[in-house]
C-alpha positions as CSV (number, residue, x, y, z in Angstrom):
1,I,-0.1,-0.2,0.1
2,N,1.4,3.5,-1.1
3,A,2.3,5.2,2.2
4,E,1.0,8.6,1.0
5,Y,-2.6,7.1,0.6
6,M,-2.2,5.3,4.2
7,G,-4.2,6.9,7.3
8,I,-3.1,5.3,10.7
9,I,-5.0,5.9,13.9
10,P,-3.5,4.5,16.9
11,P,-4.8,4.8,20.5
12,N,-2.3,7.6,21.6
13,R,-3.3,10.0,18.9
14,I,-7.1,9.4,18.5
15,M,-8.4,11.3,21.3
16,E,-6.3,14.2,20.3
17,E,-8.5,15.0,17.5
18,T,-12.0,16.6,17.9
19,K,-14.8,14.7,16.2
20,T,-15.1,17.3,13.5
21,K,-11.4,17.0,12.4
22,L,-11.5,13.2,12.6
23,V,-14.5,13.0,10.4
24,D,-12.7,15.2,8.1
25,K,-9.6,13.5,8.2
26,L,-11.2,10.1,7.4
27,K,-13.0,11.5,4.3
28,K,-9.9,11.6,2.5
29,N,-7.5,8.9,2.1
30,K,-7.7,5.6,0.0
31,S,-6.5,3.2,3.0
32,Y,-6.7,3.4,6.7
33,V,-5.6,1.3,9.4
34,I,-7.7,1.7,12.7
35,Y,-6.5,-0.1,15.8
36,D,-7.3,-0.2,19.5
37,Y,-9.5,2.9,19.1
38,S,-11.3,4.7,21.9
39,A,-12.7,7.5,19.7
40,P,-16.6,7.5,19.0
41,S,-17.7,5.0,16.7
42,D,-20.3,7.2,15.2
43,A,-17.6,9.7,14.3
44,I,-15.5,6.8,12.4
45,A,-18.4,5.6,10.9
46,E,-19.4,9.0,9.5
47,G,-16.0,9.8,8.2
48,L,-15.4,6.6,6.4
49,T,-18.8,6.6,4.9
50,N,-18.4,9.9,3.3
51,N,-15.0,8.7,2.4
52,E,-15.6,8.0,-2.0
53,C,-12.3,6.8,-2.6
54,L,-11.4,4.4,0.2
55,T,-10.4,0.9,-1.1
56,F,-8.5,-0.6,1.7
57,L,-9.4,-0.7,5.7
58,K,-8.2,-2.6,8.3
59,I,-9.6,-2.6,11.8
60,W,-7.6,-4.4,14.2
61,S,-7.9,-5.3,17.7
62,V,-10.9,-3.0,18.3
63,Q,-12.9,-3.8,21.5
64,Q,-15.8,-1.4,20.8
65,D,-19.1,-2.7,19.3
66,P,-18.5,-2.7,15.4
67,S,-22.2,-2.7,14.4
68,M,-22.7,1.2,13.5
69,L,-19.0,1.0,11.7
70,L,-20.1,-1.9,9.7
71,S,-23.4,-1.0,8.9
72,K,-22.0,2.7,7.5
73,L,-19.8,0.7,5.4
74,H,-22.7,-0.9,3.3
75,A,-22.8,2.4,1.4
76,N,-19.1,2.4,0.6
77,T,-19.0,1.4,-3.4
78,A,-15.2,1.9,-3.5
79,L,-14.0,-0.2,-0.8
80,K,-12.1,-3.4,-2.2
81,R,-10.0,-4.8,0.6
82,L,-11.5,-5.2,4.0
83,Q,-9.3,-6.7,7.0
84,L,-10.8,-7.4,10.4
85,D,-8.3,-9.2,12.7
86,R,-8.0,-9.9,16.0
87,N,-11.3,-8.1,17.0
88,G,-12.7,-11.0,19.0
89,F,-16.1,-10.9,17.2
90,D,-19.0,-12.4,18.7
91,H,-21.9,-14.1,16.5
92,T,-23.9,-10.7,16.5
93,A,-20.8,-9.2,15.2
94,L,-20.1,-11.7,12.7
95,G,-23.9,-11.3,11.5
96,F,-23.0,-8.0,10.8
97,V,-20.0,-8.6,8.8
98,G,-22.3,-11.2,6.7
99,D,-24.9,-8.2,6.1
100,L,-21.8,-6.3,4.8
101,I,-20.6,-8.5,2.4
102,K,-24.3,-9.4,1.4
103,V,-25.1,-5.9,0.2
104,N,-21.6,-4.4,-0.4
105,K,-20.6,-5.7,-4.2
106,G,-17.3,-4.0,-4.5
107,I,-15.4,-5.8,-1.6
108,E,-12.8,-8.4,-3.2
109,E,-10.7,-9.5,-0.2
110,L,-11.8,-10.4,3.6
111,V,-9.8,-11.1,6.1
112,L,-10.9,-12.3,9.7
113,D,-8.0,-14.3,11.1
114,H,-7.5,-14.4,15.0
115,N,-11.4,-13.8,15.9
116,N,-12.1,-16.9,17.7
117,I,-14.8,-17.6,15.2
118,D,-16.7,-21.0,15.8
119,S,-18.7,-23.2,13.6
120,I,-21.9,-21.0,14.5
121,G,-20.3,-17.8,13.8
122,C,-18.7,-19.3,10.4
123,H,-22.3,-20.1,9.3
124,K,-23.5,-16.5,9.7
125,L,-20.7,-15.3,7.7
126,I,-21.6,-17.7,4.9
127,A,-25.0,-16.6,4.8
128,G,-23.7,-13.5,3.5
129,L,-21.1,-14.6,1.1
130,R,-23.3,-16.9,-0.7
131,L,-25.2,-13.9,-1.7
132,N,-21.7,-12.0,-2.8
133,S,-20.2,-12.4,-6.0
134,T,-17.1,-10.4,-5.8
135,I,-14.9,-11.9,-3.0
136,K,-11.5,-13.2,-4.5
137,Y,-9.7,-13.6,-1.3
138,F,-11.2,-15.0,2.2
139,S,-8.9,-15.9,5.3
140,I,-10.3,-17.0,8.1
141,S,-7.2,-18.5,9.7
142,S,-6.5,-18.8,13.3
143,N,-10.0,-19.4,14.6
144,K,-11.7,-22.2,15.7
145,I,-14.4,-23.5,13.0
146,G,-13.7,-26.9,12.9
147,D,-15.3,-29.6,10.7
148,E,-18.6,-28.1,11.0
149,G,-17.6,-24.7,9.6
150,A,-15.2,-26.5,7.1
151,M,-18.6,-28.0,5.8
152,G,-20.1,-24.5,5.4
153,I,-16.6,-23.3,3.9
154,A,-16.9,-26.4,1.6
155,H,-20.2,-25.6,0.2
156,Y,-19.4,-21.9,-0.4
157,I,-16.3,-23.1,-2.4
158,S,-18.5,-25.1,-4.5
159,E,-21.0,-22.4,-5.4
160,K,-18.6,-19.3,-6.1
161,N,-16.9,-18.8,-9.3
162,S,-15.1,-15.7,-8.1
163,L,-13.1,-17.0,-5.0
164,I,-9.5,-17.5,-6.1
165,T,-7.6,-18.0,-2.6
166,M,-9.2,-19.4,0.6
167,A,-7.0,-19.5,3.6
168,L,-8.2,-22.1,6.7
169,G,-5.0,-22.8,8.4
170,G,-5.2,-23.3,12.4
171,N,-8.7,-24.1,12.5
172,N,-8.9,-27.7,14.0
173,I,-10.2,-29.4,10.9
174,T,-9.6,-33.1,10.9
175,D,-9.9,-35.5,7.9
176,K,-13.9,-35.1,8.1
177,G,-13.5,-31.6,7.4
178,V,-11.0,-32.3,4.7
179,E,-13.7,-34.6,3.2
180,Y,-16.0,-31.9,2.8
181,I,-13.2,-29.6,1.0
182,A,-11.8,-32.4,-1.0
183,E,-15.7,-32.8,-2.5
184,A,-15.7,-28.8,-3.2
185,L,-12.5,-29.3,-5.1
186,T,-14.3,-31.4,-7.6
187,K,-16.5,-28.8,-8.4
188,T,-14.6,-25.3,-8.1
189,T,-13.2,-23.7,-11.5
190,S,-11.9,-20.7,-9.9
191,L,-10.1,-21.6,-6.8
192,K,-6.4,-21.3,-7.1
193,H,-4.7,-21.1,-3.7
194,L,-6.0,-23.5,-0.7
195,H,-4.3,-22.9,2.8
196,L,-4.7,-25.9,5.2
197,W,-1.9,-25.5,7.3
198,N,-1.7,-26.2,11.3
199,N,-4.8,-28.1,11.4
200,K,-5.3,-32.1,12.3
201,I,-5.2,-34.0,8.7
202,T,-3.6,-37.0,8.7
203,D,-2.8,-39.6,5.8
204,K,-6.3,-40.1,5.1
205,G,-6.9,-36.2,4.6
206,A,-4.0,-36.3,2.2
207,A,-5.2,-39.1,0.3
208,L,-8.5,-37.6,0.1
209,L,-7.0,-34.3,-1.2
210,A,-5.0,-36.1,-3.6
211,K,-8.0,-38.0,-5.2
212,A,-10.3,-34.9,-5.5
213,L,-7.4,-32.8,-7.2
214,K,-7.2,-35.3,-9.9
215,S,-10.4,-34.1,-11.2
216,N,-9.5,-30.4,-10.4
217,T,-8.2,-27.8,-13.2
218,S,-7.9,-24.8,-11.1
219,L,-5.7,-25.1,-8.2
220,V,-1.9,-24.1,-8.3
221,A,-0.8,-23.8,-4.8
222,L,-1.6,-26.1,-1.8
223,S,-0.2,-25.6,1.8
224,L,-0.5,-28.3,4.4
225,H,2.4,-27.6,6.6
226,N,2.0,-28.2,10.3
227,N,-0.3,-31.3,10.1
228,N,-0.1,-35.1,10.9
229,I,0.6,-36.4,7.3
230,G,2.9,-39.3,7.3
231,D,4.7,-41.4,4.8
232,E,1.5,-42.9,3.3
233,G,-0.2,-39.3,2.9
234,L,3.0,-38.2,1.3
235,K,2.7,-41.2,-1.3
236,S,-0.9,-40.2,-2.0
237,L,0.4,-37.0,-3.0
238,Y,3.6,-38.1,-4.8
239,D,1.3,-40.6,-7.2
240,F,-1.2,-37.6,-7.6
241,L,1.4,-34.9,-8.7
242,C,3.4,-37.6,-11.2
243,E,0.4,-36.9,-13.4
244,D,-0.1,-34.0,-15.2
245,H,-1.9,-31.2,-13.2
246,K,-1.9,-27.4,-12.8
247,L,-0.6,-27.9,-9.1
248,T,3.0,-25.8,-9.0
249,T,3.6,-25.3,-5.4
250,L,3.1,-27.7,-2.4
251,N,3.9,-26.9,1.2
252,I,4.2,-30.0,3.7
253,E,6.6,-28.9,5.9
254,R,6.7,-30.0,9.7
255,N,4.5,-33.0,9.1
256,I,5.4,-36.4,10.6
257,A,6.8,-38.3,7.8
258,T,10.0,-40.3,7.9
259,S,12.9,-39.9,5.8
260,K,11.2,-42.4,3.5
261,G,8.4,-40.2,2.5
262,I,10.4,-37.1,2.5
263,E,13.0,-38.6,-0.1
264,L,10.3,-39.8,-2.3
265,M,8.5,-36.2,-2.5
266,K,12.3,-35.0,-3.1
267,S,12.3,-37.1,-6.2
268,L,9.8,-35.0,-7.6
269,K,12.0,-32.5,-8.9
270,S,13.7,-34.9,-11.3
271,K,10.1,-35.1,-12.9
272,K,9.4,-31.6,-12.3
273,P,12.1,-29.2,-12.3
274,S,9.9,-26.1,-12.1
275,F,7.8,-27.4,-9.3
276,S,8.0,-25.4,-5.8
277,L,8.1,-28.0,-3.1
278,R,8.4,-27.3,0.7
279,I,9.3,-29.9,3.0
């Protein structure tokens, strides 16, 4: 992000602004990062609503009720990137995020990492996402959506032709959740990047992904590091990768495979010199 377009509102300065000055400041920039703020929500909401060129907004580690701010963003048609990390959103707040995504047809990137989102909260988001056809990048990493949330995400992946990147790392997803995602991979024609790092995926989950990817024509990058994949899972991935597929990048670092499985995967380089493998 170009620094000249970046407005940053930190907690040690925000109360120094009068409400009028704050609203005026928020009308001008293309990008804003707001974190740990203590100013009145109505001032921030008014300023951002009247900003006709705002394309990037990051609200980080904010403890106030976000409902007013999120509802005001419904009218902002320029907004493309919305990052809402580390806010500890409850189900009600996530409902407001879902409503925003439902009506704002310009947002292409949505980040909700580190928000303690469970499966119920995930489904509230998906209700809005299913009515949105512009999201290209969706990250809900480092939450706790589990297999039930993964099921909802899988339905979303299957339905949307706009989604390019889906990040699901650190969500306690097991092989059961991977089964839903694998099914979605057989249906999507747009998804290119899938991040499933730091979950609870075993050899069975790796085999399910490998099988599904045989009929997938879009995915180019898959992240599976920090899981519980052993030699059998690597063998499934190896056999799939020996076939002609668009996948060009695979990260399987920090799993539980032995040197036998690792050496097998490394041998892919002789068959596919341009393939990017992290193991």
